[in-house]
Steps between C-alpha positions, in 0.01 A plus 500: 500500500328843480120499512488707179622197306203282606275429200127438480389172658840463668538493877759614749568325826611722790626335812478690829570369848293573809722782635500677163123461477464648849716803403296547183170494691627743766611752237183455297303569817687831540421595142133418550500716814650789301241452228218501754636813670601706195344325201692385194765769437509673163841533344817436698476509879760429766420363847740483792472206739562623852633295789263325734572745784428804284188339357374434853572863591309634199207270582458644850187702573523857637497420876738205454736713292498772766579243767788366292647847445460588868697194608758549223533879496856512362407276208185707442700824480752341266218372276338844496826667400544250216143567389549878499824458307321280245220757458754782463681314220186415304494675162130571551234453766276260309545256789245708696132489418458874550632818655320419825737209565802728463341751735432227753863385483617859546269533801639183657856632465394838643331335797808290567718814499267683740479206740876447493558869571257503795651181637853645492377824654319323785798273572725807540259750654733564795813570291637844593749542214403753237709317239277191526178693438649708223617180328157337547325795337760510222438130428122554490462834326124453450470603867607854414174567315312413819663798672335750266153575368633450146703237312873575515806383311829436681784701346775392738558374851779664700479794259753783526321836503801730515608721789873426525720788610859584399633222724289244308284431806140565595342327200129423529401139427131412525379142546269508196459754223177448307271687264125498459410293197239748377681835530866423564497690830794398717433304820744425782469208742694467824483162678571463871403194709194371689702558817536875436326687787212719389455710813711647777418543868174668598496871575185620677292221350633553149749272325751661262646299216820312576845630411539208256183587313577871501843420356348285226259780403779758493707260292218459246454878474873544445488237225217689335690829516811337357301340218341831404840669492648225281200405287684574176755227577220248552317606186802414286427132568126536570371785281136430592556567872365825643587619849310819573373356830626141540283261698664362816408193702661377822426142611580457869380344823193295585153608616522245783695772683187718502339312787292785643256757365739780595783344298275436201367855506848651533637296211207564266493870585862532396476271197192659346642852535845417369554673166707341222576165666263204545568267794395136477569236762626156408182326615293734281707406196471131594121528514493668162683204349257267680218701344656462157522126557135491605394681182690254282370192680138622503501596134683191375321241712832313534504520878216572740733651760376833635704784646470862609462757225659840567393834362695670223769753580395865512628766266861578591501871437 
């Protein structure tokens, strides 16, 4: 009999056994907890009951949650990917209290990328294959801006710059073709390896640059000449690029090789007087990325980890 049919002064007897009463009390308790936490909802509201394991996870404090993620790193990464996917598919960002939360999330992702890049670099620091380092830089294009004094935009890796003769040979292919974000000036990047020798044998107390480094510099200058001769072909696809005097950077070798004052002086003397091409060693680039990581961590307060901060690149004229 429906309760709506009960008249004034009439009663209705409802029988309930102990297990049903227990279930009722448990669910009423949950509703009271919701009311205490969120108040009495206005209008129609939906609540999702999560599993016990997920509820326990959400109830963990910061240090406990970090410990859980550390011991279950694969699950933590999977959960983070699902979270990012959920955020991406949201029709709006009302889930966040303010812009600062979005910026903090973006900072966390950026820090993770920087740390992953440095970890991969360090684990492969003795790799002597150019293809590996070119692929690593291509996968992490933010590194390219650390080679210049200005922000740059990658146009293409393994870019053809022209130069083929009648036999269809001799084409010039640079590792990275970029442009300065502000002016559109072309920039060429040639990547060697940390194992590339910087200096040759001493001659009367002076160390000349190695044949490998000299070859890399000549290669970069040839790329620049080829680009200037064929700039119109490039401008068909990139009309904002200008190439009056393209910037050139060669990344090669490691400063650990410069283990005496004579070697350091010889290398710096050559590098600072070299016109048109900037030479950076792999360890110098690594320290610049460490410096970038230090800036992010110090400004965000997410991690107290400190690291060496490198100076900015000089003008590449």
